[in-house]
N, C-alpha and C positions, 0 to 999 in steps of 0.2 A: 602764313609766315610768322615766325616769332618776331618780337620787337627787337631783339638783340641781333637776329639775322638780318633785319632790315637796315639797321644802322651799319653793320658790318659790310654789307653790299654797297652802301653809299661811300664809305670811307676807305675800303681796301682797293689798292691800286691793281693787284694781281690776283686772279682768281683761277682755280682749276675747273675746267669745263669738260664735259663728255661730248665728243662728236663721233658718231658711228662706233660706239663702244671703245673709243681710244680717248686716253686723257690728253688734253692740251692745256696749256697755260695761256690765258688771256690777259694781257696787260694794257690798260688804257692810261695814257700819260696826262690826260686832263682831269683826272679824278680828284677828289678833295684831298687825298693823301699827298698828292704831287705839290700841294701848296707849301709844303715844307721848304722847297727850293726857293721860293720867293724870299724867304727869311734867311736861309743859309747863305744864298749868293752874296748879299752885301756884308754879311757878318765875317765870312771867311774869304779874304781876297788873296789868299795863298794859292788858290786854284781857280781856273776860269769856269765855275759852275754856271749851269744854264737853268733857268726856270721855265723856259719856253718849251711847251709840250712837243711840238714838231721837231725842234732841235734835239731834245733828249731822245725821241724815238730814232732820229736819223743817227745819233751817236751810237745807240745801242745796235741798230742794224749794221752799221759799219764795223762794229767790233764782232758781232756774232757771225758775220759772214766772212770774216777774214780766215785765210787758210791756216788754222792752227794745227800743230803737231804734238807738242808736249802737254797741252791742256785740252779739256773737252768744253764744248759750248752747245746749248741746245740748238736744234735745227729750226729755222723759221719757216712756218707753214704758209702764213699769209699776213698781210697788214692792211690797214685802212687809213689812208692819209687824211681823209675827211674827219674821221672820228678819233684820229690819232690812237688807234688801238693795234696791237701786235699779237699774233697767234703764234706760239712756238710749241715744240715738242715738250712734254713733260719728262723730266729725268729723275729717277728715283735715286736717292743717295743718303749718305749719313753726314751728320754735323761734325765739323772739325773740333776734336777735344783731345786727341792723343798727341803726344810729343812727335811721334813718327809722321803724323799727318801735318803738323806744324812745319816740320822739315820740308815736306813736299810742297807746302803752301809757300814758303820762302823761295824755293826754286822756281815755282809757278810764276810768282810775281816778277822775279828776275827775268824769266823767259819773256813775260809780257813786255817788260820794259825794253828788253833787247830787240823786240820786234817793232819798237817805235810807238808803243802805246803807253799811256798812263790812264788811270781809272777814276781818281777823284773820290770815289765812294767805295772804299775797300772794307766795309763792314764785314765781320766775320760771316754773318748770315748770307752774304752774297756769293759765298764758295760753299761747295759740298764735295765729298769724296764719292765718286761713282766708278765702279769697277776698278778700284784702286788708283783712280787718277783725280787730280784736282779739277773740278768743273765750275766754271764761272756761270752763275745763273742770273746776274743782274749787272749791267754795264751801261746804264743810261747816261753816265757822266764821263764815259771814256772818250778820249781824244788822242790824235796822233801827236806826239811831241817827245822830244829828247831832252827837255829841260830838267836838269838834276833837281831843282827845287820841287817840281811836280812829282818827281819819283820819290823824293824824301817825304813829301806830304802824303803819298799813298801809304808809305810805311808808317807814318804817324797816325794816320786815321785808323789803320789796322791795329796798332798798338793800343790806341784809345778804346777800340771795340773790344779787344781781348781783355783789357783791364776790367770792364764792366762784366764780361762773361765770367771771369774769375774774381768777381768783387769780394767774395768771402775767402779767397785763397791766393793772397799776393805771391806766395812761394811758387805755386803753379803758374801764375802770370809771368813770373820771371823766367821760369824754364821755357814757356811757350815763346816769348819774344826773343829769348837767346837762340832757340832753335831756328826761328824765322831769320833772324839777322845773320846768323852763322851760315845757313844754307843759301841765303841771298847773296852773301859776300859783300856786306856793308862796307862802303869806302869811307875814308876819313872825312872827305868833303861832305858826304851824306850825314855823317854822325854829327858834324858841326851844324849842319842844316837842321837836324832833329832837335838840337838843343839851343838853337839860335833864337834872336828876338822875334823873327817872323812866325815862330811856332808857339809863342806864349799863349796866344788866345785858346789853342786847344789843349796845350800842356796843362794849363791852370785848371782844366776841368777833370784831369786825371786824379783819382783819389790819392791822398798824401802818401800813404804806405806804398801804393803801386807806383807812385812817381819816384820815390826814393829808389826802388828796384829798377825802374826804367832807366834812371840816370846812370846807376851803376853798370848796367849792361852796355849802354851806349858809350860810356867813357872807355871801355876796353878798346874801342875803334879809334880813338883820338891819339 
């Protein structure tokens, strides 16, 4: 085994494994990568993040086993409570990068919220497009809640992620989040939450040029 492979195996939380010639995804919630939640939880109090491995696994199982219609989620194959590891099907798909895909993503997040869930961790990499549908491949911080501030936080985390996806292209960033908010149907109350004092911690980390674009897009809903 190469040295870089050794360290990758230690720190990667999710791995693709082969079982009887089938690809499965193995996710262990007590890996070194999961330590990030011990730092994030107290830093961002806008959302009830959990750093506990068992709780995060339970949250993900609850989300993935819900009867979704308008989005896809991977099927759970097995899980190990003692080792806090989950095995799920591998879903092949493509990264979200086109405007039409961002429109679908906005509708998908709206649908998730309407079903009474919020996700907490809405990084762009937690979604793919598979067979033309938005697919959620990571939901370890998802909980059931209709709290508007949690819903707004989902949108803010997504916007933050999109900003760094298009770090060299603020114009594309603006088009992407505009598509998300338009298809989502952003409300005035949510727009106020996104630009409110409670969001300052994360907003301050958005690159300056991108923040200017972000603010202009949000202000259309005020």
